[in-house]
C-alpha positions in Angstrom: 0.8 170.5 95.3 0.8 168.4 97.9 1.9 164.8 97.5 -0.5 161.9 98.0 -3.2 163.6 95.8 -4.0 162.8 92.4 -2.8 164.7 89.5 -5.5 166.7 87.9 -5.6 167.6 83.8 -4.3 170.5 81.9 -7.2 172.3 79.8 -7.0 172.1 76.3 -6.4 175.7 74.5 -7.6 177.0 71.8 -5.2 177.4 69.0 -7.2 179.4 66.4 -9.9 179.2 63.9 -9.1 178.4 60.1 -12.4 179.3 59.2 -14.1 182.7 57.5 -17.4 181.5 59.5 -18.6 183.8 62.0 -19.9 181.0 64.1 -17.2 179.2 64.5 -15.3 182.4 65.7 -17.7 183.6 68.1 -17.8 179.8 69.7 -13.8 180.2 69.8 -14.3 183.5 71.7 -16.8 181.7 74.3 -14.4 178.8 74.3 -11.6 181.2 75.2 -13.7 183.0 77.8 -14.9 179.9 79.2 -11.3 178.8 80.0 -10.4 182.4 81.4 -13.3 181.5 83.7 -12.1 177.9 84.6 -8.6 179.6 85.0 -10.5 181.5 88.0 -12.0 179.0 89.2 -15.6 179.8 88.5 -16.5 176.8 87.0 -20.4 177.8 86.8 -19.8 180.6 84.3 -17.2 178.8 82.4 -19.9 175.5 81.8 -22.4 178.1 81.0 -19.6 179.6 77.9 -18.1 176.1 77.1 -22.5 175.0 76.4 -22.6 178.6 74.6 -19.4 176.9 72.1 -20.5 174.3 71.5 -24.1 175.5 70.5 -23.0 177.1 67.5 -20.2 174.5 66.7 -21.3 170.8 68.5 -18.6 169.9 66.5 -16.1 171.5 68.4 -14.0 168.9 70.5 -11.4 170.9 72.9 -14.6 172.9 74.0 -16.5 168.9 74.8 -13.2 168.0 76.6 -12.6 171.4 78.7 -16.7 171.1 79.3 -16.7 168.1 81.0 -13.8 169.0 82.4 -15.6 172.0 84.2 -18.5 169.5 85.2 -16.2 167.1 87.2 -14.8 169.8 89.2 -18.8 170.5 90.3 -19.5 167.0 90.7 -21.8 166.5 87.8 -20.7 163.3 87.0 -24.0 162.9 85.0 -23.0 165.2 82.7 -19.6 164.6 82.1 -19.2 161.6 81.2 -21.2 161.3 78.2 -19.0 163.5 76.8 -16.0 162.1 77.8 -17.4 158.5 76.5 -18.8 159.9 73.2 -15.0 161.5 73.0 -13.3 158.4 73.6 -15.8 157.0 71.2 -14.4 158.8 68.5 -10.3 158.3 70.0 -10.1 155.5 72.2 -6.3 155.8 72.5 -6.1 159.5 73.3 -4.1 159.7 76.5 -5.2 163.2 77.5 -9.5 161.8 77.3 -8.3 158.3 79.2 -7.1 160.8 82.1 -9.5 163.0 82.7 -11.9 159.6 82.5 -9.9 158.2 85.3 -10.1 161.4 86.8 -13.8 161.8 87.1 -14.3 157.8 88.5 -11.6 158.9 90.9 -13.5 161.5 92.1 -16.7 159.8 92.0 -15.0 157.0 94.0 -14.6 154.4 91.7 -10.8 153.7 91.8 -10.9 150.2 90.6 -12.4 151.6 87.0 -10.1 154.9 87.0 -6.9 152.1 87.8 -8.0 150.3 84.9 -7.6 152.7 82.9 -4.0 154.6 84.1 -3.1 150.9 83.7 -4.5 150.9 80.1 -2.5 153.9 79.7 0.7 152.8 80.7 0.0 149.5 78.3 0.7 151.6 75.8 3.3 154.1 77.2 4.9 152.8 80.4 6.5 156.1 80.7 3.8 158.3 81.1 4.4 160.4 84.7 0.8 161.6 84.9 -0.8 157.4 84.7 2.4 156.1 86.9 1.6 158.9 89.5 -1.3 158.6 90.2 -2.3 154.9 89.7 0.9 154.9 92.4 -1.5 156.9 94.7 -4.2 154.5 94.3 -2.3 150.9 94.7 -1.5 153.3 97.9 -4.8 154.1 98.5 -5.4 150.5 97.9 -3.1 148.9 100.8 -1.0 147.2 97.7 1.4 149.1 99.0 4.5 146.7 96.7 3.0 147.6 93.7 2.8 151.4 94.5 5.9 151.9 95.3 6.9 149.7 92.0 5.3 153.0 90.0 6.5 155.7 92.3 10.1 154.2 91.3 9.9 153.8 88.1 8.7 157.3 87.7 11.9 158.9 89.8 13.8 156.8 87.1 12.2 159.3 84.3 12.1 162.0 86.9 14.5 161.9 89.4 13.6 165.0 90.7 9.7 164.1 91.4 9.2 165.1 94.9 6.0 164.3 95.3 7.2 160.5 94.6 10.2 161.0 96.5 7.5 161.8 99.8 4.9 159.2 98.7 7.7 156.7 98.9 9.0 158.0 102.1 5.5 158.3 104.2 4.9 154.1 102.3 7.8 152.6 104.0 7.2 154.6 106.9 3.7 152.2 107.1 5.6 149.7 106.2 8.1 149.6 109.4 10.9 149.8 107.0 12.2 154.1 108.7 15.1 153.3 107.0 14.0 153.8 103.5 11.5 156.2 104.5 15.0 158.5 105.7 16.6 158.1 102.3 13.9 159.4 100.5 13.3 162.0 103.1 16.5 163.3 103.1 16.5 163.5 99.2 13.6 165.3 99.6 14.8 168.3 102.1 17.7 168.7 99.7 15.6 170.0 97.0 12.8 171.1 99.3 13.7 172.7 102.7 11.2 174.7 103.4 8.5 172.2 103.9 7.4 172.0 107.3 5.4 168.7 106.9 8.7 167.3 105.3 11.3 167.9 108.6 8.5 166.8 111.4 8.0 163.2 108.9 12.3 163.5 108.8 12.2 163.6 112.5 9.6 160.6 113.3 12.3 158.5 110.7 15.3 159.8 112.6 13.3 158.7 116.0 12.8 155.5 114.5 15.8 154.4 113.5 17.2 156.0 117.1 18.9 158.9 116.0 17.3 161.0 117.9 19.9 164.4 117.6 19.0 164.3 114.3 15.2 163.8 115.4 15.5 167.1 117.2 17.4 169.0 114.5 14.8 167.8 112.3 11.6 169.0 114.3 13.9 172.3 115.0 14.3 172.9 111.3 9.7 172.0 111.5 9.4 174.5 113.8 11.8 177.2 112.2 9.1 177.4 109.0 6.5 176.9 111.4 6.7 178.8 115.0 3.3 176.9 115.7 3.8 173.5 114.9 2.3 171.9 117.8 3.4 168.5 117.5 6.7 169.1 116.5 7.2 170.4 120.1 5.3 167.1 121.5 7.6 164.8 119.6 10.5 166.7 121.1 9.1 166.2 124.7 8.6 162.7 124.1 12.6 162.5 122.8 13.9 164.4 126.0 11.5 163.0 128.6 12.1 159.0 127.6 15.0 158.9 125.1 18.0 161.5 125.7 17.4 162.3 129.5 16.7 165.8 129.4 13.2 166.3 131.8 13.4 169.8 132.1 13.5 171.0 128.1 11.3 167.6 127.9 8.7 169.4 130.3 9.0 173.1 128.4 8.8 171.4 125.5 5.6 169.3 126.2 4.4 173.0 128.1 4.5 174.7 124.6 2.8 171.8 122.9 -0.6 172.0 125.4 -0.5 175.6 125.6 -0.8 175.6 121.8 -3.4 173.5 121.7 -2.2 170.1 121.0 -4.7 167.1 121.7 -3.7 163.4 120.3 -5.0 161.4 123.2 -3.2 158.6 121.2 0.6 159.8 121.3 -0.4 161.1 125.2 -1.4 157.8 126.5 1.9 156.2 124.3 4.0 159.0 126.3 2.4 158.1 129.6 2.8 154.5 128.8 6.2 154.6 127.8 8.7 152.2 130.1 11.1 155.1 129.8 9.0 157.9 130.7 11.0 160.8 132.9 9.3 163.0 135.5 6.3 161.1 135.2 4.2 162.8 137.7 5.0 166.2 136.7 4.0 164.9 133.0 0.8 163.5 134.4 0.2 166.8 136.0 0.8 168.9 132.8 -2.1 167.2 131.2 -4.4 166.9 134.2 -4.1 170.7 134.2 -5.7 170.8 130.0 -7.9 167.9 131.6 -6.1 165.3 128.9 -4.6 163.0 131.5 -6.6 159.3 130.4 -9.2 158.1 132.8 -6.9 154.9 133.4 -4.1 157.4 135.0 -6.6 159.0 136.9 -7.1 156.3 138.9 -3.9 155.2 140.1 
């Protein structure tokens, strides 16, 4: 699972039926079929079978719970929310229900309401890892960086190997222009997930910002070893060689590779051209001009 994404909830499984009623047994079979369709991401079929189960057993709480989740996945919030409200009215402190209700609010863009439910969970159980993680994501999204850091840091005290929390902390610290802290968490992350090309690239950015240019090049090389088509990594290597370690031949080679792969980030290209340390500027401009990527104000000079 990618970092920076709200965690989803696990479906409730059917534990068997203790009654001899044929209707209740059939409701259980429909319920299990709904779960199978859900696992295969066929939410329409899952919904149909959960409804069939509930038509035979209206008090089948697990079917109602999973039906609400299948409806949320289809963005049918008008149908899902009353089910969740009914379930919460019967069991207002049920953490699974509060989590899925928060998820529903988030999917509707109602992040303040979602956050209030995560906070409600944490008041009763401040070690709930799903609530800590998801509230951290929402706080980060709202620009409340210090509070997001607090949530992810608390999560790491409970689950020291939680790589998503490490990665998110690194990204937040880069946003706050604290690259030393970002590098600290990225290095921990890489020790666990050394096959993550994106993480190597972000680590390269961190090293660049703390002026460890050799380490930055090595990090981008690791990213390219995992994904040889990473045009952004080639551009970043070009930026380093053309300005920070004075190796313009390699820099131009890396820049050509990035451009041939389709690199066209206008902001980063402008930053490169405006850098006071840029070497062989005329050749850089020539390469960019050949790809119609030379900014207009550079053409006029």
